[in-house]
C-alpha positions in Angstrom: -84.4 8.6 -41.6 -86.9 8.6 -44.7 -85.9 11.7 -45.5 -88.6 14.4 -45.6 -90.5 14.9 -42.3 -94.1 14.5 -43.9 -93.7 11.7 -46.6 -93.1 8.2 -45.5 -92.5 5.3 -47.9 -93.4 7.7 -50.7 -96.9 8.3 -49.4 -98.5 11.5 -48.3 -99.2 11.8 -44.3 -102.4 13.0 -43.5 -102.7 16.5 -41.4 -104.1 14.3 -38.5 -101.0 12.6 -38.5 -98.9 15.3 -38.5 -101.2 17.0 -35.7 -100.4 13.9 -33.7 -96.3 13.9 -34.1 -95.4 14.3 -30.0 -94.0 17.6 -30.1 -96.9 18.9 -32.3 -99.8 17.4 -30.1 -102.1 20.3 -29.5 -100.1 23.2 -31.0 -101.5 23.6 -34.6 -105.0 24.5 -35.0 -105.5 25.8 -38.3 -103.6 23.0 -40.4 -107.0 22.2 -42.3 -106.8 25.0 -44.6 -102.8 24.0 -45.7 -103.0 22.7 -49.2 -100.4 20.8 -50.8 -98.1 22.3 -51.0 -99.6 25.3 -48.9 -97.3 27.8 -51.0 -100.0 28.0 -53.5 -102.5 29.4 -51.2 -101.6 32.8 -52.5 -101.7 32.2 -56.3 -105.4 31.5 -55.9 -105.9 35.2 -54.0 -106.0 34.1 -50.3 -104.2 35.6 -47.4 -101.8 32.9 -46.4 -99.7 34.6 -43.8 -101.4 33.0 -41.0 -101.0 29.5 -42.5 -97.1 30.2 -43.5 -97.0 31.1 -39.8 -98.5 27.7 -38.5 -96.1 25.8 -41.1 -93.1 27.3 -39.9 -93.9 26.8 -36.2 -94.8 23.4 -37.1 -91.2 22.8 -38.8 -89.5 24.6 -36.0 -91.2 22.3 -33.4 -89.9 19.2 -35.3 -86.2 20.4 -35.4 -84.3 18.5 -32.6 -81.3 20.6 -30.7 -78.8 17.9 -32.6 -80.0 19.9 -35.7 -78.0 23.0 -34.7 -74.4 21.8 -36.4 -71.8 23.5 -38.0 -69.8 22.2 -41.4 -66.1 21.1 -40.0 -64.7 23.3 -42.6 -66.4 26.4 -40.6 -65.8 25.1 -37.0 -61.9 24.9 -37.6 -60.0 27.2 -35.4 -57.1 27.2 -37.8 -58.9 28.0 -40.8 -56.5 29.0 -43.6 -57.8 31.2 -46.3 -57.0 29.8 -49.6 -56.4 31.9 -52.6 -59.4 30.7 -54.6 -62.6 31.5 -56.3 -65.3 31.8 -53.5 -67.8 28.9 -53.7 -71.4 29.7 -53.6 -74.1 27.0 -53.4 -78.1 27.3 -54.1 -80.4 25.0 -52.4 -84.1 24.8 -53.2 -87.1 22.4 -53.7 -88.2 24.4 -56.8 -85.2 24.5 -58.8 -85.8 21.8 -61.3 -87.8 22.1 -64.7 -88.9 25.6 -65.6 -89.7 26.6 -62.3 -89.2 30.4 -61.7 -86.7 30.0 -58.7 -84.6 27.6 -61.1 -84.6 30.2 -63.9 -83.2 33.0 -61.9 -80.6 30.9 -60.4 -79.6 30.1 -63.8 -79.5 33.6 -65.0 -77.3 34.6 -61.5 -74.8 31.7 -62.6 -74.5 32.7 -66.2 -74.1 36.5 -65.2 -71.3 35.6 -62.5 -69.6 32.7 -64.1 -66.1 33.1 -63.9 -66.1 35.2 -60.6 -67.4 32.4 -58.3 -67.6 28.6 -58.2 -71.4 27.6 -58.3 -73.0 24.7 -57.0 -76.7 23.8 -57.1 -78.6 21.4 -54.8 -82.3 20.3 -55.5 -84.2 19.0 -52.8 -87.2 16.7 -53.5 -88.9 15.7 -56.5 -87.6 18.4 -58.8 -85.0 17.4 -61.5 -82.3 19.8 -62.5 -82.2 20.8 -66.2 -79.2 20.0 -68.4 -78.3 23.8 -68.2 -77.8 23.5 -64.5 -75.1 20.7 -65.1 -73.4 22.8 -67.8 -73.4 26.0 -66.2 -72.3 25.3 -62.8 -69.3 23.7 -61.1 -71.6 21.1 -59.5 -75.2 19.9 -59.9 -76.9 17.8 -57.4 -80.5 16.0 -56.6 -80.6 14.4 -52.9 -84.6 13.7 -53.3 -85.9 13.6 -49.9 -83.1 12.5 -48.2 -82.3 14.8 -45.7 -79.1 13.0 -44.5 -77.4 13.1 -47.7 -78.7 16.9 -48.1 -76.4 17.6 -44.9 -73.8 15.5 -46.0 -73.4 16.7 -49.3 -73.5 20.8 -48.3 -70.8 20.0 -45.7 -68.5 18.4 -48.4 -69.0 21.2 -50.7 -67.1 23.6 -48.2 -69.2 26.8 -49.0 -68.4 30.2 -48.7 -72.0 31.1 -49.2 -75.2 29.3 -49.3 -78.3 30.9 -50.7 -81.6 29.4 -50.1 -83.9 29.8 -52.9 -86.9 29.1 -50.5 -87.4 27.7 -47.1 -91.2 27.1 -46.8 -92.0 24.4 -49.3 -90.1 21.6 -48.1 -89.4 20.4 -44.5 -85.9 19.7 -45.5 -85.1 22.7 -47.0 -86.7 24.5 -43.8 -84.5 22.3 -41.4 -81.2 23.0 -43.3 -81.6 26.6 -42.6 -80.5 25.9 -38.9 -77.5 24.5 -40.0 -74.0 26.2 -41.0 -72.4 25.1 -44.2 
């Protein structure tokens, strides 16, 4: 497991290599229009729904059945509801730096601090700012390691997990199939 589905040893993988992955062979036709990342197409005034659908279908085809797992703390039949603050997690690949996703999450945490415990998980290359570490109860960067992301999210025993976005990283998309 090298982490991100489309990076191998820190090099970008070509569209032809993605189309050649066995579950995708012959399924995706319109990938020549995908930019890196495809998320930015609409910023240039282009209609990106067809591309977003193609990428979503591609990610879904790559999700093995074993991906549908439930975090142990949710699967226990004898779960005892503890009298504690609810734990809310935010996960995103666009949460570091001055990204709008991150600024929104920071504002939510600042506004609701004291009512909930907040945990922030950055997927990919974005580095969390110092403020995330200051205002949240836990701030984590897992890079492109999907196994580390799953293990971390399970260990946090969250009551609610918010995906700030899902289409910018294959890892974030695949995490949406699981219950943390």
